[in-house]
N, C-alpha and C positions, 0 to 999 in steps of 0.2 A: 491846135497848139501842142497837142500830145505827140504828133508825128514830126520827125525830123524834116527839115526843108527839102532834102534830096528825094523824098517820096513824091512821085507824080500823082496828080489828082487827089490831093490830101482830103479835100472836103468830100469827094466821092467815096473815098475809103472810110471816112468816119461814118457816113450814112450807110454804107455797105455793112460795116460792122454792127450797126444797130439793127439792120434787117437780118443779119446772121443771128444775132442774139434772139430776136423774135422767132426765127425759124428753129433755133435750138429748142425753145420753149414748146413750140408746136410739135416737134419731133418727139419730145419726151412723153407726149400723150399717146403714142403708139407703141405698144409692147414690143413689137418686132424690131424697133429701132432704138430702144432705150440704151442698150450697152454701147452700140456704135456712137450714139449721140453723146453719151457720157464721156467716152474717150475723146471725142472731138471738142467738147466743152473744156475738158482738162487741158488739152493741147492749146486751145484758144486762150485760156487763163495763163498758161505758161508763156505763150508767145506775146501776150499783151503786157506782161509784167515789166519788161525793160522800158516800155513807153511810160508806164507809171513812175518808174524810177527816174527816168530822164526829166519828166515834168516836175517831180518833187525837187530834184537837184537844181532846176531852173526857177524854183519858187512859183510855179504856175498855180494860180487859184482856179480850181476846176469849175467853180460856179460862175466866175466873171470872165475868165479867159485872160486875165491880166497877170503880170509877173510880180505879184505882191502877196503870194500865198504863204502857207506855213513852212514851205521848204522841206528839207530832209526830215524834220520832225514828223511830217505826214507819213513817211515810210514806216515808222514804228507802228503805225496803225494799218497801213495799206498792205504791206508785205505779209504780215501774219494773217490778215484777213483773206488775202488771196490764197494762201496755203490752207487756211481753214475751209474755204470753199472747195478747193481741190480734194481735200480729205473727206469732206462731207459728201461730195458727189461719189467718190470712190466707195465709201462705206455704204451709202444709201443704195447704190446700184449693184455693187459686186459682193457685198457681205450680208445681204439680206435674203 
């Protein structure tokens, strides 16, 4: 329900994003790939933010998949959290 209806193979894309997140975690275990992986994760977080905004505007409840969630109020939590994660990754990888 996070993805707009015009995306083909939406279910496959959701599973693929989960696999990607797992692959990101594994890649962070290898020193040679940490900086590249950090940039990819930052890009992933930026690219997925519009989907979270869309879902919040449509009152999507992330746990049930129904459209009776907290709505735009959720963005007051989600958007700063997303930017916190981006900053955390940047500081942890590039400033240490």
